[in-house]
C-alpha positions as CSV (number, residue, x, y, z in Angstrom):
1,M,-66.1,1.8,42.2
2,I,-69.6,0.8,43.3
3,K,-71.1,2.6,46.3
4,W,-73.2,0.3,48.4
5,K,-76.1,1.5,50.5
6,S,-75.1,-0.8,53.4
7,K,-72.6,-3.4,54.4
8,R,-75.3,-6.1,54.2
9,Q,-76.1,-5.1,50.6
10,E,-72.4,-5.3,49.7
11,I,-72.0,-8.7,51.3
12,F,-75.1,-10.1,49.5
13,C,-74.1,-8.7,46.1
14,T,-70.4,-9.8,46.2
15,E,-70.5,-13.0,48.3
16,F,-73.9,-14.6,47.5
17,L,-75.5,-13.1,44.4
18,P,-72.9,-14.3,41.9
19,S,-73.2,-17.9,43.3
20,I,-77.0,-17.8,43.1
21,I,-76.9,-16.6,39.5
22,M,-74.4,-19.3,38.4
23,A,-76.3,-22.0,40.3
24,A,-79.6,-20.8,38.6
25,I,-77.9,-21.1,35.2
26,C,-76.9,-24.7,36.0
27,V,-80.5,-25.6,36.9
28,I,-81.9,-23.9,33.8
29,C,-79.3,-25.7,31.6
30,Y,-80.3,-29.0,33.2
31,F,-84.0,-28.6,32.3
32,I,-83.1,-27.5,28.8
33,L,-80.7,-30.4,28.1
34,N,-83.1,-32.8,29.8
35,L,-85.1,-32.6,26.6
36,F,-82.2,-34.4,24.9
37,P,-81.3,-37.2,27.3
38,E,-79.4,-39.3,24.9
39,K,-77.1,-36.5,23.8
40,F,-76.3,-35.2,27.3
41,P,-76.1,-38.2,29.7
42,G,-73.9,-36.2,32.1
43,R,-76.5,-33.4,32.6
44,I,-77.2,-34.6,36.2
45,H,-73.7,-33.2,37.1
46,F,-75.3,-29.7,36.8
47,F,-76.6,-30.0,40.3
48,S,-73.2,-30.8,41.8
49,T,-71.8,-28.0,39.7
50,A,-74.4,-25.6,41.1
51,A,-73.3,-26.7,44.6
52,M,-69.6,-25.9,43.8
53,F,-70.5,-22.3,43.0
54,F,-71.5,-21.9,46.6
55,I,-68.0,-22.7,47.9
56,P,-67.0,-19.0,48.4
57,C,-70.3,-18.5,50.3
58,L,-69.4,-21.4,52.6
59,F,-65.9,-20.0,53.3
60,Y,-67.5,-16.6,54.2
61,L,-70.2,-18.2,56.4
62,V,-67.8,-20.5,58.3
63,F,-64.5,-18.5,58.3
64,R,-65.6,-15.0,57.3
65,L,-63.1,-15.3,54.5
66,R,-63.8,-13.2,51.4
67,F,-62.0,-14.2,48.2
68,P,-61.0,-11.3,46.0
69,P,-63.2,-10.8,42.8
70,I,-60.3,-11.8,40.5
71,L,-60.1,-15.2,42.2
72,K,-63.8,-15.7,42.1
73,I,-64.0,-14.9,38.4
74,I,-61.1,-17.3,37.7
75,G,-62.7,-20.0,39.9
76,F,-66.2,-19.6,38.4
77,V,-64.8,-19.8,34.8
78,F,-62.8,-22.9,35.7
79,I,-65.9,-24.6,37.3
80,T,-67.9,-23.7,34.2
81,C,-65.4,-25.1,31.8
82,G,-64.6,-28.2,33.9
83,M,-68.0,-29.2,35.3
84,L,-70.7,-27.4,33.3
85,L,-69.3,-27.7,29.8
86,A,-66.9,-30.7,30.1
87,T,-68.9,-33.1,32.3
88,G,-72.5,-31.8,32.0
89,M,-72.4,-31.1,28.3
90,S,-70.0,-33.9,27.4
91,L,-67.4,-31.6,26.0
92,Y,-64.8,-34.3,26.7
93,D,-66.3,-36.3,23.8
94,Y,-65.8,-33.5,21.3
95,I,-62.4,-32.3,22.5
96,P,-60.2,-35.2,23.7
97,N,-57.5,-33.0,25.1
98,W,-59.9,-30.8,27.1
99,D,-59.0,-32.5,30.4
100,T,-55.3,-31.7,29.8
101,I,-56.1,-28.1,29.0
102,L,-58.2,-27.8,32.2
103,H,-55.3,-29.2,34.3
104,V,-52.9,-26.7,32.8
105,A,-55.4,-23.9,33.6
106,S,-55.8,-25.3,37.1
107,G,-52.1,-24.9,37.6
108,L,-52.5,-21.2,36.8
109,M,-55.5,-20.9,39.2
110,C,-53.8,-22.9,42.0
111,F,-50.7,-20.8,41.7
112,L,-52.7,-17.6,42.1
113,F,-54.6,-19.1,45.1
114,A,-51.3,-20.0,46.7
115,Y,-50.0,-16.4,46.1
116,Y,-53.2,-15.1,47.6
117,F,-52.7,-17.3,50.7
118,L,-49.2,-15.8,51.1
119,I,-50.7,-12.3,50.9
120,A,-53.7,-12.9,53.2
121,S,-51.5,-14.5,55.8
122,G,-48.9,-11.8,55.6
123,I,-46.1,-14.3,54.9
124,I,-45.3,-12.6,51.6
125,Y,-44.1,-9.5,53.3
126,N,-41.5,-11.4,55.4
127,I,-39.9,-13.2,52.4
128,K,-38.3,-12.2,49.2
129,E,-40.4,-12.1,46.0
130,G,-38.5,-15.0,44.4
131,T,-39.1,-17.1,47.5
132,A,-42.9,-16.2,47.4
133,I,-43.0,-17.4,43.7
134,V,-41.2,-20.7,44.6
135,L,-43.5,-21.3,47.5
136,S,-46.6,-20.7,45.4
137,L,-45.3,-23.1,42.8
138,I,-44.6,-25.8,45.5
139,I,-48.2,-25.3,46.9
140,N,-49.6,-25.6,43.4
141,T,-47.8,-28.9,42.8
142,A,-48.8,-30.2,46.2
143,S,-52.5,-29.3,45.6
144,S,-52.4,-31.2,42.3
145,S,-51.1,-34.3,44.0
146,L,-53.7,-34.0,46.7
147,W,-56.4,-33.6,44.0
148,E,-55.3,-36.9,42.4
149,I,-55.3,-38.6,45.7
150,C,-58.9,-37.4,46.3
151,E,-59.9,-38.6,42.8
152,Y,-58.4,-42.0,43.6
153,G,-60.3,-42.1,46.9
154,V,-63.6,-41.3,45.2
155,D,-63.0,-44.0,42.6
156,V,-62.4,-46.6,45.3
157,L,-65.3,-45.6,47.4
158,A,-67.8,-44.9,44.6
159,N,-66.5,-47.6,42.2
160,S,-66.2,-44.8,39.6
161,N,-63.4,-44.3,37.0
162,A,-62.4,-40.6,37.3
163,Q,-58.7,-41.5,36.9
164,H,-59.3,-43.8,33.9
165,S,-57.6,-46.7,35.7
166,L,-59.2,-49.2,33.3
167,E,-57.8,-47.5,30.2
168,E,-54.7,-45.6,31.1
169,G,-53.9,-46.3,34.8
170,V,-51.1,-44.3,36.2
171,V,-50.6,-42.4,32.9
172,D,-53.7,-40.3,33.4
173,T,-52.6,-39.4,37.0
174,M,-49.1,-38.4,36.0
175,Q,-50.3,-36.4,32.9
176,D,-52.7,-34.5,35.1
177,I,-50.0,-33.6,37.7
178,L,-47.5,-32.7,34.9
179,A,-50.1,-30.5,33.2
180,N,-50.9,-28.7,36.5
181,T,-47.2,-28.2,37.2
182,I,-46.7,-26.8,33.7
183,G,-49.5,-24.2,34.2
184,G,-48.1,-23.1,37.6
185,T,-44.6,-23.0,36.2
186,A,-45.7,-20.8,33.3
187,V,-47.1,-18.2,35.7
188,A,-44.0,-18.4,37.9
189,I,-41.7,-17.8,34.9
190,I,-43.9,-14.9,33.8
191,F,-43.7,-13.4,37.3
192,I,-39.9,-13.8,37.4
193,I,-39.5,-12.1,34.0
194,D,-41.8,-9.3,35.1
195,I,-39.7,-8.7,38.2
196,L,-36.4,-8.7,36.3
197,V,-37.5,-6.8,33.2
198,N,-40.8,-5.0,33.7
199,H,-40.3,-3.5,37.1
200,K,-42.9,-5.7,38.8
201,K,-45.8,-4.1,37.0
202,L,-47.7,-7.5,36.5
203,V,-46.8,-8.7,40.0
204,D,-48.0,-5.5,41.6
205,Y,-51.2,-5.7,39.6
206,F,-52.0,-9.2,40.9
207,T,-50.8,-8.3,44.4
208,R,-53.1,-5.2,44.4
209,H,-56.1,-7.2,43.3
210,L,-55.5,-10.2,45.5
211,S,-55.1,-8.1,48.6
212,V,-58.6,-6.5,48.3
213,Y,-60.0,-8.1,51.4
214,T,-56.9,-8.6,53.4
215,R,-55.6,-6.3,56.2
216,Y,-52.3,-5.7,54.5
217,D,-51.3,-2.9,52.3
218,Y,-49.4,-4.2,49.3
219,R,-47.6,-0.8,49.0
220,K,-46.2,-1.0,52.5
221,P,-44.8,-4.4,53.2
222,G,-45.5,-5.5,56.8
223,C,-48.0,-2.7,57.5
224,S,-51.7,-3.0,58.1
225,R,-54.3,-1.0,56.2
């Protein structure tokens, strides 16, 4: 475990430095790919991608909310694959099913974020483990639907085509929601099997790492640290 010289150093290194590094990578990639404008027409998205890496910083500055490292890593990897590689580097053109793969992965990510919310709020210690898993799955599916609504709103306001309404219409939206649900369901099933067969080793692992910055001790349900 890293020993920080001061609280300020810890906050900077854990809450701001990773975002700064990832944003810098986005800017560097933009200037490199700007040498090949015809090959990478979506490179301008690197700037919006850089901004997305500062979402954890914004949550800390506004709400003093610190996401655990495991969620930050998952979130940064997802942003890199979804925005930096897929949109900025036009990976969608080379891997047609990449969007579906990302939505399945987003189901996994949203499920863990929902599980983290239950831990951070203390709700998880007042309900059964099976109920927590079902609630996380419901939140995951709801977030997927909300995302599609947001995409639709952006398409209408910006006259864009994120939902591929001209080519596929409602099919793209339903496929995205289904893929997200499949990803979340896969994690839920793994958690249930772990509880029934593996004595909650995997569930305890995620609970321990998701509760890093919360005031609850995962080993003592209902108790503060």
